[in-house]
VOBAVEX-895499 format. One record per residue: residue number from 0; residue in three letters; chain; x, y, z of N, C-alpha, C, O in turn. Coordinates in nm, 3 decimals, decimal comma. Layout:
<rodrens>
RODREN pos code unit     n_u     n_v     n_w    ca_u    ca_v    ca_w     c_u     c_v     c_w     o_u     o_v     o_w
RODREN NUM  ALA    A       X       Y       Z       X       Y       Z       X       Y       Z       X       Y       Z
...
</rodrens>
This chain:
<rodrens>
RODREN pos code unit     n_u     n_v     n_w    ca_u    ca_v    ca_w     c_u     c_v     c_w     o_u     o_v     o_w
RODREN   0  MET    A  12,112   7,762  11,231  12,050   7,783  11,140  12,050   7,971  11,151  12,044   8,035  11,046
RODREN   1  GLU    A  12,058   8,046  11,293  12,045   8,192  11,285  12,179   8,238  11,207  12,183   8,330  11,126
RODREN   2  ALA    A  12,282   8,160  11,243  12,459   8,190  11,188  12,427   8,201  11,019  12,478   8,289  10,950
RODREN   3  GLU    A  12,331   8,091  10,962  12,313   8,150  10,784  12,252   8,232  10,825  12,344   8,308  10,858
RODREN   4  VAL    A  12,165   8,282  10,852  12,098   8,379  10,827  12,065   8,487  10,829  11,970   8,555  10,789
RODREN   5  GLU    A  12,191   8,506  10,903  12,212   8,663  10,952  12,365   8,678  10,788  12,402   8,762  10,706
RODREN   6  ARG    A  12,395   8,553  10,824  12,533   8,558  10,639  12,418   8,607  10,538  12,442   8,697  10,458
RODREN   7  LYS    A  12,269   8,535  10,545  12,226   8,629  10,406  12,170   8,704  10,399  12,103   8,709  10,296
RODREN   8  GLY    A  12,151   8,837  10,515  12,134   8,968  10,529  12,032   9,000  10,632  11,991   9,115  10,617
RODREN   9  LEU    A  11,955   8,912  10,772  11,844   8,922  10,738  11,879   8,910  10,892  11,907   8,806  10,952
RODREN  10  GLY    A  11,871   9,053  10,948  11,899   9,044  11,118  11,995   9,119  11,141  12,002   9,179  11,248
RODREN  11  THR    A  12,083   9,130  11,053  12,220   9,213  11,076  12,132   9,357  11,144  12,012   9,382  11,131
RODREN  12  PRO    A  12,209   9,415  11,200  12,130   9,631  11,261  12,022   9,621  11,177  11,904   9,591  11,193
RODREN  13  ALA    A  12,130   9,670  11,030  12,067   9,792  10,917  11,862   9,759  10,927  11,755   9,816  10,943
RODREN  14  THR    A  11,930   9,617  10,900  11,803   9,485  10,824  11,677   9,512  10,935  11,565   9,553  10,905
RODREN  15  ARG    A  11,736   9,473  11,099  11,682   9,429  11,190  11,583   9,598  11,209  11,460   9,604  11,205
RODREN  16  ALA    A  11,697   9,745  11,235  11,614   9,815  11,318  11,465   9,855  11,182  11,362   9,904  11,228
RODREN  17  ASP    A  11,471   9,835  11,056  11,379   9,892  10,943  11,255   9,778  10,959  11,142   9,793  10,912
RODREN  18  ILE    A  11,298   9,674  11,027  11,152   9,601  11,063  11,117   9,660  11,129  11,013   9,725  11,121
RODREN  19  ILE    A  11,240   9,655  11,274  11,117   9,706  11,350  11,058   9,828  11,365  10,943   9,827  11,409
RODREN  20  GLU    A  11,108   9,936  11,339  11,064  10,028  11,342  10,903  10,032  11,173  10,845  10,138  11,156
RODREN  21  LYS    A  10,880   9,955  11,116  10,776   9,919  11,050  10,684   9,921  11,116  10,597  10,007  11,130
RODREN  22  LEU    A  10,714   9,715  11,215  10,604   9,666  11,293  10,576   9,755  11,461  10,510   9,732  11,562
RODREN  23  VAL    A  10,675   9,871  11,411  10,583   9,990  11,564  10,477  10,060  11,512  10,363  10,088  11,552
RODREN  24  SER    A  10,546  10,082  11,410  10,469  10,152  11,274  10,277  10,154  11,264  10,179  10,226  11,281
RODREN  25  ASP    A  10,332   9,977  11,214  10,193   9,996  11,235  10,106   9,888  11,274  10,030   9,810  11,216
RODREN  26  GLY    A  10,168   9,924  11,473  10,115   9,861  11,541  10,070   9,795  11,618   9,980   9,816  11,700
RODREN  27  PHE    A  10,176   9,644  11,581  10,212   9,509  11,639  10,295   9,529  11,740  10,232   9,480  11,833
RODREN  28  LEU    A  10,353   9,553  11,765  10,462   9,639  11,856  10,457   9,728  11,903  10,388   9,824  11,868
RODREN  29  VAL    A  10,546   9,721  12,019  10,541   9,876  12,142  10,650   9,896  12,217  10,700   9,812  12,292
RODREN  30  ARG    A  10,697  10,033  12,195  10,834   9,985  12,307  10,819  10,050  12,506  10,811  10,158  12,564
RODREN  31  GLU    A  10,824   9,890  12,547  10,868   9,938  12,702  10,981   9,945  12,735  11,053   9,846  12,748
RODREN  32  LYS    A  11,028  10,097  12,762  11,199  10,100  12,847  11,281  10,009  12,725  11,281  10,033  12,604
RODREN  33  LYS    A  11,322   9,944  12,768  11,440   9,923  12,664  11,406   9,725  12,613  11,491   9,639  12,591
RODREN  34  LYS    A  11,236   9,707  12,608  11,240   9,587  12,594  11,126   9,623  12,447  11,116   9,740  12,409
RODREN  35  LEU    A  11,044   9,506  12,373  11,003   9,547  12,188  10,894   9,405  12,225  10,925   9,287  12,243
RODREN  36  LEU    A  10,739   9,481  12,228  10,666   9,405  12,282  10,486   9,399  12,244  10,397   9,484  12,246
RODREN  37  PRO    A  10,490   9,276  12,214  10,357   9,278  12,015  10,225   9,299  12,155  10,195   9,275  12,272
RODREN  38  THR    A  10,191   9,356  12,041  10,028   9,374  12,098   9,923   9,299  12,095   9,920   9,177  12,110
RODREN  39  ASP    A   9,851   9,357  12,079   9,762   9,245  12,030   9,648   9,221  11,959   9,548   9,150  11,965
RODREN  40  ASP    A   9,733   9,364  11,841   9,769   9,280  11,687   9,860   9,214  11,629   9,859   9,147  11,526
RODREN  41  GLY    A  10,030   9,266  11,783  10,104   9,171  11,721  10,033   9,023  11,752  10,014   8,955  11,652
RODREN  42  VAL    A   9,995   8,972  11,867   9,985   8,816  11,907   9,853   8,760  11,775   9,855   8,664  11,697
RODREN  43  LYS    A   9,757   8,860  11,795   9,678   8,801  11,678   9,734   8,786  11,484   9,663   8,731  11,400
RODREN  44  LEU    A   9,854   8,841  11,457   9,914   8,831  11,349   9,961   8,759  11,345   9,968   8,710  11,232
RODREN  45  ILE    A  10,045   8,676  11,467  10,149   8,561  11,454  10,082   8,450  11,469  10,132   8,343  11,434
RODREN  46  THR    A   9,933   8,456  11,534   9,851   8,366  11,540   9,809   8,323  11,380   9,833   8,213  11,329
RODREN  47  ILE    A   9,769   8,387  11,341   9,714   8,311  11,227   9,849   8,359  11,068   9,898   8,326  10,960
RODREN  48  LEU    A   9,845   8,424  11,143  10,003   8,374  10,954  10,043   8,256  10,988  10,036   8,202  11,099
RODREN  49  PRO    A  10,107   8,194  10,839  10,113   8,013  10,802  10,295   7,964  10,890  10,332   8,046  10,974
RODREN  50  ASP    A  10,341   7,905  10,878  10,495   7,914  10,917  10,536   7,947  10,881  10,612   8,032  10,928
RODREN  51  VAL    A  10,530   7,895  10,693  10,651   7,970  10,592  10,675   8,089  10,638  10,781   8,135  10,681
RODREN  52  VAL    A  10,526   8,159  10,625  10,549   8,310  10,666  10,642   8,370  10,724  10,745   8,415  10,673
RODREN  53  LYS    A  10,600   8,374  10,861  10,693   8,371  11,025  10,834   8,288  10,969  10,898   8,219  11,049
RODREN  54  SER    A  10,870   8,299  10,848  11,003   8,217  10,953  11,083   8,298  10,861  11,055   8,320  10,743
RODREN  55  PRO    A  11,229   8,357  10,957  11,280   8,439  10,883  11,424   8,361  10,802  11,528   8,415  10,763
RODREN  56  LYS    A  11,373   8,191  10,796  11,516   8,190  10,637  11,440   8,199  10,514  11,482   8,164  10,404
RODREN  57  LEU    A  11,300   8,258  10,545  11,273   8,300  10,378  11,287   8,445  10,340  11,301   8,485  10,224
RODREN  58  THR    A  11,283   8,530  10,461  11,338   8,610  10,410  11,504   8,611  10,401  11,539   8,714  10,343
RODREN  59  ALA    A  11,541   8,584  10,414  11,743   8,532  10,430  11,741   8,413  10,282  11,827   8,328  10,260
RODREN  60  ASP    A  11,691   8,424  10,248  11,614   8,314  10,122  11,653   8,394  10,033  11,741   8,364   9,953
RODREN  61  TRP    A  11,571   8,549  10,034  11,437   8,584   9,916  11,555   8,707   9,976  11,512   8,823   9,977
RODREN  62  GLU    A  11,674   8,688  10,015  11,748   8,837  10,037  11,890   8,796   9,977  11,967   8,877   9,925
RODREN  63  ASN    A  11,914   8,658   9,992  11,997   8,602   9,849  11,978   8,607   9,777  12,049   8,649   9,685
RODREN  64  GLU    A  11,825   8,552   9,769  11,835   8,493   9,601  11,821   8,679   9,493  11,835   8,707   9,374
RODREN  65  LEU    A  11,786   8,767   9,624  11,787   8,888   9,523  11,915   8,981   9,474  11,911   9,067   9,386
RODREN  66  ILE    A  12,039   8,937   9,563  12,201   8,923   9,521  12,216   8,881   9,425  12,254   8,932   9,319
RODREN  67  LEU    A  12,190   8,791   9,450  12,186   8,681   9,294  12,141   8,748   9,187  12,218   8,805   9,109
RODREN  68  VAL    A  11,991   8,746   9,171  11,903   8,828   9,056  12,034   8,990   9,021  12,074   9,024   8,910
RODREN  69  SER    A  12,067   9,054   9,151  12,137   9,242   9,063  12,275   9,202   9,021  12,342   9,296   8,978
RODREN  70  GLU    A  12,357   9,044   9,023  12,476   9,012   9,016  12,494   8,963   8,833  12,589   8,962   8,754
RODREN  71  GLY    A  12,320   8,917   8,822  12,334   8,855   8,706  12,279   8,665   8,740  12,242   8,581   8,659
RODREN  72  SER    A  12,293   8,656   8,858  12,350   8,536   8,843  12,191   8,405   8,800  12,185   8,288   8,764
RODREN  73  GLU    A  12,103   8,501   8,829  11,963   8,439   8,861  11,861   8,555   8,784  11,874   8,676   8,800
RODREN  74  PRO    A  11,739   8,478   8,680  11,673   8,550   8,575  11,573   8,615   8,759  11,548   8,560   8,866
RODREN  75  MET    A  11,544   8,764   8,692  11,412   8,807   8,760  11,310   8,700   8,793  11,293   8,635   8,897
RODREN  76  ASP    A  11,224   8,699   8,628  11,165   8,659   8,613  11,092   8,462   8,627  10,995   8,398   8,588
RODREN  77  GLU    A  11,280   8,431   8,747  11,272   8,346   8,797  11,242   8,350   8,930  11,186   8,274   9,009
RODREN  78  PHE    A  11,284   8,434   8,932  11,269   8,492   9,143  11,112   8,529   9,129  11,029   8,482   9,207
RODREN  79  MET    A  11,083   8,599   9,046  10,951   8,603   9,093  10,804   8,572   9,041  10,702   8,641   9,045
RODREN  80  GLY    A  10,836   8,386   8,970  10,799   8,334   8,939  10,756   8,234   9,079  10,645   8,198   9,119
RODREN  81  GLY    A  10,934   8,202   9,148  10,909   8,182   9,291  10,755   8,226   9,362  10,657   8,152   9,370
RODREN  82  ILE    A  10,766   8,357   9,406  10,753   8,419   9,499  10,560   8,423   9,403  10,490   8,461   9,496
RODREN  83  LYS    A  10,511   8,412   9,339  10,378   8,395   9,292  10,361   8,249   9,251  10,297   8,230   9,147
RODREN  84  LYS    A  10,401   8,160   9,305  10,383   8,033   9,311  10,338   8,029   9,478  10,246   7,987   9,548
RODREN  85  MET    A  10,432   8,082   9,486  10,429   8,042   9,721  10,278   8,084   9,692  10,187   8,010   9,654
RODREN  86  VAL    A  10,275   8,177   9,711  10,121   8,293   9,692  10,016   8,283   9,637   9,932   8,372   9,624
RODREN  87  GLU    A  10,014   8,237   9,621   9,915   8,158   9,482   9,863   8,057   9,604   9,758   8,068   9,668
RODREN  88  ASP    A   9,989   7,934   9,623   9,965   7,774   9,710   9,877   7,892   9,893   9,800   7,848   9,979
RODREN  89  LEU    A   9,913   7,976   9,885   9,919   8,004  10,031   9,765   8,055  10,029   9,677   8,044  10,115
RODREN  90  VAL    A   9,764   8,125   9,879   9,521   8,201   9,927   9,508   8,062   9,873   9,392   8,026   9,891
RODREN  91  ALA    A   9,578   7,970   9,814   9,497   7,812   9,788   9,456   7,746   9,898   9,336   7,716   9,905
RODREN  92  THR    A   9,527   7,718   9,983   9,542   7,688  10,078   9,474   7,759  10,257   9,423   7,700  10,353
RODREN  93  TYR    A   9,502   7,880  10,236   9,428   7,930  10,346   9,284   8,082  10,287   9,250   8,198  10,311
RODREN  94  LYS    A   9,258   7,986  10,219   9,115   8,108  10,158   9,082   8,247  10,232   9,061   8,357  10,181
RODREN  95  GLU    A   9,085   8,195  10,414   9,003   8,349  10,496   9,046   8,366  10,621   9,084   8,255  10,658
RODREN  96  VAL    A   9,061   8,453  10,716   9,140   8,413  10,816   8,964   8,408  10,916   8,863   8,475  10,937
RODREN  97  SER    A   9,035   8,260  10,951   8,873   8,218  11,004   8,785   8,357  11,102   8,697   8,423  11,047
RODREN  98  ASP    A   8,811   8,374  11,196   8,752   8,507  11,251   8,804   8,673  11,181   8,900   8,749  11,191
RODREN  99  LYS    A   8,683   8,666  11,116   8,628   8,823  10,975   8,700   8,970  11,054   8,758   9,066  11,002
RODREN 100  ASP    A   8,664   8,935  11,221   8,689   9,077  11,320   8,796   9,073  11,427   8,792   9,139  11,531
RODREN 101  MET    A   8,952   8,936  11,370   9,004   8,955  11,506   9,023   9,121  11,506   8,962   9,180  11,595
RODREN 102  PHE    A   9,086   9,182  11,433   9,197   9,296  11,423   9,058   9,391  11,443   9,065   9,487  11,520
RODREN 103  LYS    A   8,934   9,363  11,373   8,839   9,460  11,450   8,797   9,550  11,524   8,681   9,539  11,562
RODREN 104  LYS    A   8,884   9,680  11,573   8,871   9,771  11,673   8,732   9,779  11,733   8,636   9,802  11,660
RODREN 105  GLU    A   8,724   9,769  11,815   8,573   9,819  11,936   8,634   9,992  11,947   8,740  10,042  11,985
RODREN 106  ALA    A   8,476  10,060  11,881   8,528  10,182  11,925   8,462  10,232  12,018   8,343  10,205  12,022
RODREN 107  THR    A   8,520  10,319  12,118   8,571  10,372  12,257   8,456  10,473  12,220   8,445  10,539  12,117
RODREN 108  ILE    A   8,362  10,469  12,342   8,269  10,537  12,418   8,253  10,666  12,490   8,175  10,663  12,585
RODREN 109  LEU    A   8,324  10,810  12,456   8,280  10,861  12,541   8,234  10,961  12,612   8,285  11,055  12,673
RODREN 110  GLY    A   8,059  10,898  12,578   7,957  10,941  12,648   7,866  10,930  12,535   7,879  10,853  12,440
RODREN 111  LYS    A   7,704  11,075  12,568   7,573  11,043  12,505   7,536  11,175  12,426   7,526  11,291  12,466
RODREN 112  CYS    A   7,520  11,122  12,308   7,542  11,260  12,217   7,394  11,360  12,292   7,274  11,332  12,289
RODREN 113  PRO    A   7,440  11,436  12,331   7,321  11,586  12,372   7,265  11,590  12,253   7,232  11,707  12,270
RODREN 114  LYS    A   7,212  11,559  12,117   7,091  11,599  12,083   7,066  11,500  12,048   6,993  11,539  11,956
RODREN 115  CYS    A   7,059  11,317  12,035   6,952  11,225  12,012   6,947  11,138  12,140   6,856  11,074  12,191
RODREN 116  GLY    A   7,098  11,160  12,180   7,066  11,026  12,202   7,133  10,951  12,304   7,133  10,929  12,425
RODREN 117  ALA    A   7,217  10,907  12,142   7,328  10,805  12,128   7,389  10,765  12,220   7,350  10,762  12,337
RODREN 118  ASP    A   7,510  10,723  12,172   7,661  10,670  12,222   7,771  10,747  12,103   7,810  10,720  11,989
RODREN 119  VAL    A   7,794  10,859  12,204   7,943  11,015  12,084   8,071  10,870  12,079   8,030  10,772  12,143
RODREN 120  LEU    A   8,153  10,858  12,041   8,263  10,718  11,929   8,396  10,818  11,938   8,399  10,933  11,893
RODREN 121  SER    A   8,488  10,762  11,994   8,611  10,781  11,968   8,667  10,788  11,803   8,673  10,670  11,769
RODREN 122  GLY    A   8,705  10,863  11,703   8,685  10,780  11,525   8,860  10,880  11,498   8,924  10,975  11,542
RODREN 123  LYS    A   8,864  10,779  11,401   8,997  10,894  11,305   9,016  11,006  11,268   9,124  11,065  11,279
RODREN 124  PHE    A   8,910  11,052  11,218   8,880  11,265  11,225   8,812  11,297  11,364   8,718  11,374  11,347
RODREN 125  GLY    A   8,831  11,262  11,496   8,716  11,277  11,595   8,600  11,260  11,630   8,527  11,208  11,545
RODREN 126  ALA    A   8,561  11,281  11,714   8,442  11,201  11,799   8,316  11,257  11,663   8,333  11,337  11,572
RODREN 127  TYR    A   8,206  11,184  11,697   8,090  11,177  11,637   8,046  11,065  11,671   8,112  10,967  11,703
RODREN 128  CYS    A   7,875  11,082  11,664   7,739  11,009  11,689   7,703  10,921  11,651   7,655  10,928  11,538
RODREN 129  LYS    A   7,704  10,802  11,714   7,665  10,696  11,657   7,567  10,664  11,531   7,596  10,598  11,431
RODREN 130  ASP    A   7,438  10,733  11,564   7,344  10,796  11,555   7,354  10,835  11,385   7,279  10,787  11,300
RODREN 131  LYS    A   7,426  10,899  11,366   7,552  11,054  11,275   7,359  11,103  11,272   7,265  11,056  11,208
RODREN 132  CYS    A   7,366  11,188  11,348   7,245  11,290  11,419   7,281  11,454  11,290   7,216  11,507  11,199
RODREN 133  GLY    A   7,399  11,476  11,346   7,390  11,614  11,266   7,504  11,682  11,373   7,587  11,764  11,333
RODREN 134  MET    A   7,494  11,634  11,517   7,554  11,686  11,613   7,711  11,637  11,631   7,761  11,531  11,666
RODREN 135  ASN    A   7,783  11,810  11,576   7,921  11,903  11,582   7,935  11,816  11,732   7,873  11,838  11,837
RODREN 136  LEU    A   8,048  11,702  11,700   8,112  11,629  11,890   8,288  11,680  11,815   8,334  11,743  11,910
RODREN 137  SER    A   8,377  11,683  11,724   8,474  11,618  11,725   8,597  11,820  11,742   8,720  11,826  11,746
RODREN 138  LYS    A   8,481  11,966  11,748   8,600  12,043  11,766   8,468  12,128  11,828   8,353  12,108  11,791
RODREN 139  ALA    A   8,511  12,231  11,935   8,510  12,323  11,967   8,547  12,492  11,951   8,651  12,542  11,996
RODREN 140  LEU    A   8,422  12,582  11,863   8,480  12,745  11,802   8,560  12,676  11,669   8,512  12,731  11,570
RODREN 141  GLY    A   8,620  12,618  11,644   8,710  12,542  11,555   8,822  12,505  11,579   8,910  12,532  11,497
RODREN 142  VAL    A   8,860  12,418  11,720   8,960  12,410  11,763   8,908  12,265  11,755   8,786  12,250  11,743
RODREN 143  ALA    A   8,982  12,164  11,760   8,976  12,033  11,766   8,987  11,959  11,890   9,054  12,034  11,961
RODREN 144  LEU    A   8,959  11,857  11,955   8,943  11,855  12,097   8,911  11,716  12,105   8,831  11,641  12,049
RODREN 145  SER    A   9,022  11,703  12,218   9,057  11,543  12,210   8,961  11,448  12,263   8,840  11,467  12,270
RODREN 146  ASP    A   9,021  11,347  12,299   8,849  11,272  12,338   8,866  11,325  12,513   8,789  11,398  12,576
RODREN 147  LYS    A   8,964  11,275  12,548   8,940  11,380  12,687   8,814  11,456  12,714   8,708  11,417  12,763
RODREN 148  GLN    A   8,859  11,599  12,662   8,777  11,642  12,611   8,621  11,696  12,631   8,544  11,758  12,704
RODREN 149  VAL    A   8,643  11,591  12,452   8,435  11,534  12,428   8,422  11,455  12,547   8,309  11,424  12,584
RODREN 150  THR    A   8,500  11,428  12,598   8,410  11,304  12,749   8,401  11,384  12,844   8,295  11,360  12,902
RODREN 151  ASP    A   8,481  11,506  12,914   8,471  11,627  12,929   8,326  11,652  12,937   8,237  11,601  13,005
RODREN 152  MET    A   8,328  11,744  12,849   8,207  11,851  12,818   8,024  11,764  12,771   7,903  11,787  12,773
RODREN 153  LEU    A   8,117  11,668  12,740   7,956  11,536  12,792   7,884  11,560  12,871   7,771  11,608  12,858
RODREN 154  SER    A   7,965  11,513  13,014   7,898  11,532  13,139   7,937  11,642  13,200   7,973  11,628  13,317
RODREN 155  GLY    A   7,941  11,779  13,141   7,956  11,860  13,191   8,010  11,972  13,270   7,952  12,064  13,329
RODREN 156  LYS    A   8,173  11,934  13,253   8,273  11,953  13,315   8,332  12,154  13,267   8,268  12,241  13,206
RODREN 157  LYS    A   8,408  12,156  13,300   8,476  12,299  13,249   8,584  12,257  13,160   8,659  12,167  13,197
RODREN 158  VAL    A   8,595  12,294  13,084   8,694  12,222  12,981   8,793  12,329  12,904   8,749  12,416  12,828
RODREN 159  LEU    A   8,941  12,309  12,934   8,977  12,445  12,881   9,084  12,452  12,798   9,200  12,443  12,838
RODREN 160  VAL    A   9,047  12,471  12,668   9,101  12,509  12,575   9,138  12,562  12,456   9,054  12,570  12,366
RODREN 161  LYS    A   9,248  12,600  12,440   9,405  12,647  12,389   9,311  12,661  12,250   9,195  12,635  12,219
RODREN 162  GLY    A   9,437  12,721  12,179   9,424  12,821  12,072   9,272  12,869  11,927   9,245  12,868  11,807
RODREN 163  LEU    A   9,211  12,913  12,090   9,066  12,962  11,988   9,138  13,087  11,914   9,252  13,124  11,943
RODREN 164  THR    A   9,073  13,137  11,833   9,077  13,263  11,762   8,974  13,355  11,739   8,863  13,335  11,690
RODREN 165  GLY    A   9,021  13,447  11,776   8,990  13,589  11,776   8,983  13,732  11,766   9,105  13,743  11,755
RODREN 166  LYS    A   8,950  13,830  11,761   8,964  13,992  11,646   9,163  13,974  11,667   9,261  13,984  11,592
RODREN 167  LYS    A   9,136  13,939  11,832   9,280  13,975  11,906   9,414  13,861  11,860   9,530  13,850  11,901
RODREN 168  GLY    A   9,333  13,784  11,754   9,432  13,707  11,705   9,454  13,523  11,836   9,386  13,420  11,826
RODREN 169  LYS    A   9,520  13,538  11,895   9,436  13,333  11,986   9,443  13,376  12,047   9,511  13,477  12,061
RODREN 170  TYR    A   9,353  13,305  12,145   9,339  13,309  12,288   9,324  13,184  12,377   9,237  13,118  12,319
RODREN 171  ASP    A   9,363  13,118  12,487   9,306  13,065  12,546   9,180  13,113  12,630   9,172  13,213  12,701
RODREN 172  ALA    A   9,024  12,956  12,587   8,953  12,937  12,751   8,917  12,801  12,787   8,938  12,690  12,738
RODREN 173  TYR    A   8,827  12,866  12,933   8,749  12,795  12,994   8,603  12,773  12,934   8,520  12,844  12,989
RODREN 174  LEU    A   8,551  12,688  12,829   8,439  12,631  12,747   8,374  12,528  12,914   8,423  12,478  13,015
RODREN 175  LYS    A   8,227  12,546  12,845   8,126  12,452  12,907   7,981  12,489  12,896   7,911  12,590  12,899
RODREN 176  THR    A   7,963  12,305  12,873   7,815  12,390  12,814   7,697  12,422  12,820   7,629  12,422  12,923
RODREN 177  LYS    A   7,671  12,443  12,741   7,478  12,510  12,778   7,410  12,491  12,658   7,364  12,575  12,581
RODREN 178  GLY    A   7,410  12,370  12,654   7,322  12,367  12,565   7,323  12,314  12,397   7,432  12,282  12,350
RODREN 179  ILE    A   7,174  12,303  12,293   7,330  12,307  12,171   7,199  12,426  12,045   7,104  12,504  12,059
RODREN 180  LYS    A   7,261  12,381  11,963   7,263  12,525  11,836   7,226  12,463  11,689   7,307  12,388  11,636
RODREN 181  PRO    A   7,107  12,494  11,627   7,143  12,499  11,509   7,254  12,550  11,410   7,265  12,669  11,441
RODREN 182  TYR    A   7,344  12,524  11,303   7,355  12,611  11,201   7,408  12,522  11,059   7,467  12,414  11,059
RODREN 183  SER    A   7,383  12,573  10,986   7,383  12,565  10,827   7,554  12,535  10,827   7,650  12,525  10,904
RODREN 184  TYR    A   7,510  12,528  10,657   7,697  12,504  10,553   7,696  12,443  10,495   7,600  12,368  10,510
RODREN 185  LYS    A   7,772  12,413  10,395   7,711  12,383  10,257   7,807  12,241  10,212   7,918  12,273  10,169
RODREN 186  ALA    A   7,787  12,129  10,215   7,784  11,998  10,207   7,947  12,008  10,027   7,968  12,118   9,975
RODREN 187  LYS    A   7,990  11,938   9,999   8,034  11,877   9,913   7,992  11,891   9,780   8,053  11,906   9,674
RODREN 188  ASP    A   7,852  11,880   9,815   7,772  11,853   9,632   7,753  11,967   9,617   7,733  12,009   9,504
RODREN 189  GLY    A   7,755  12,071   9,748   7,716  12,222   9,677   7,528  12,270   9,736   7,465  12,376   9,727
RODREN 190  SER    A   7,499  12,163   9,781   7,395  12,155   9,859   7,382  12,238  10,033   7,480  12,264  10,104
RODREN 191  GLU    A   7,245  12,263  10,066   7,276  12,345  10,221   7,236  12,206  10,377   7,137  12,174  10,444
RODREN 192  LYS    A   7,324  12,182  10,371   7,252  12,090  10,528   7,322  12,186  10,669   7,415  12,265  10,656
RODREN 193  GLN    A   7,261  12,159  10,781   7,214  12,162  10,917   7,275  12,092  10,999   7,260  11,979  10,953
RODREN 194  GLY    A   7,336  12,083  11,093   7,404  12,044  11,214   7,353  12,065  11,318   7,236  12,071  11,356
RODREN 195  PHE    A   7,515  12,083  11,393   7,462  12,146  11,533   7,569  12,139  11,593   7,641  12,039  11,595
RODREN 196  ASN    A   7,594  12,256  11,654   7,732  12,257  11,788   7,668  12,205  11,909   7,570  12,132  11,923
RODREN 197  PHE    A   7,749  12,259  11,994   7,680  12,317  12,110   7,720  12,437  12,156   7,836  12,475  12,137
RODREN 198  GLU    A   7,626  12,513  12,226   7,651  12,653  12,297   7,729  12,639  12,420   7,719  12,543  12,498
RODREN 199  TYR    A   7,823  12,763  12,437   7,947  12,763  12,591   7,869  12,865  12,652   7,779  12,942  12,619
RODREN 200  GLU    A   7,929  12,840  12,743   7,962  12,976  12,843   8,132  12,993  12,875   8,172  12,880  12,901
RODREN 201  MET    A   8,249  13,093  12,882   8,299  13,131  12,810   8,406  13,139  12,929   8,349  13,199  13,020
RODREN 202  THR    A   8,484  13,118  12,954   8,540  13,213  13,131   8,726  13,256  13,050   8,773  13,260  12,937
RODREN 203  PHE    A   8,754  13,269  13,132   8,982  13,273  13,111   9,026  13,285  13,215   8,993  13,351  13,314
RODREN 204  PRO    A   9,130  13,198  13,187   9,187  13,172  13,287   9,281  13,297  13,324   9,338  13,375  13,247
RODREN 205  GLU    A   9,280  13,292  13,473   9,346  13,442  13,545   9,535  13,436  13,456   9,598  13,356  13,387
RODREN 206  ARG    A   9,555  13,559  13,507   9,656  13,523  13,380   9,759  13,544  13,504   9,715  13,569  13,616
RODREN 207  LYS    A   9,922  13,531  13,475  10,006  13,462  13,627  10,021  13,619  13,626  10,008  13,697  13,532
RODREN 208  GLY    A  10,069  13,657  13,827  10,095  13,776  13,862   9,936  13,853  13,827   9,942  13,967  13,781
RODREN 209  SER    A   9,856  13,816  13,839   9,714  13,894  13,904   9,650  13,857  14,020   9,697  13,775  14,100
RODREN 210  LYS    A   9,561  13,906  14,032   9,484  13,919  14,168   9,364  13,858  14,150   9,283  13,853  14,242
</rodrens>
């Protein structure tokens, strides 16, 4: 079967590279030196997919049929009709994933919110308070913070933040929290909102060559 599959266009270097890159970018594979290993989500996906969908022969047959369509030997409507029928049959047979939370990622807890005490979580757009109390945790003086920086700040550690903006341009500084303070901002609907920021003690890194 492998020889027939490769003959039909699946498993050749060009198609294989595209498939691998897609799986890596979607988080189903990771590279470790010269090996490709499935992630947890990759294993889950393999587990729940019907066998017919996982079959390399199916993709190889589709590649072959597409060639016939491009040559005019097979009508496009017939090819697409076959795919539509297969999908409808699969949906009817496998109506839903048995465990809906299988691919749900648990949010990483970075610490406790200094305003309300709720968990601070790592999100797609930075750290945030689980109870959404208005505390700004994702940035320091306008600079986006990493999860590690947020964790260190919440535990009272001094954190080096690079790329801060001042009157004389960009600079780096160590920031240590010393409380919180309210601030006002305009929401997208134009209304006035109130949030909360850290207050910081600021010190500067020693310049090279200075005593």
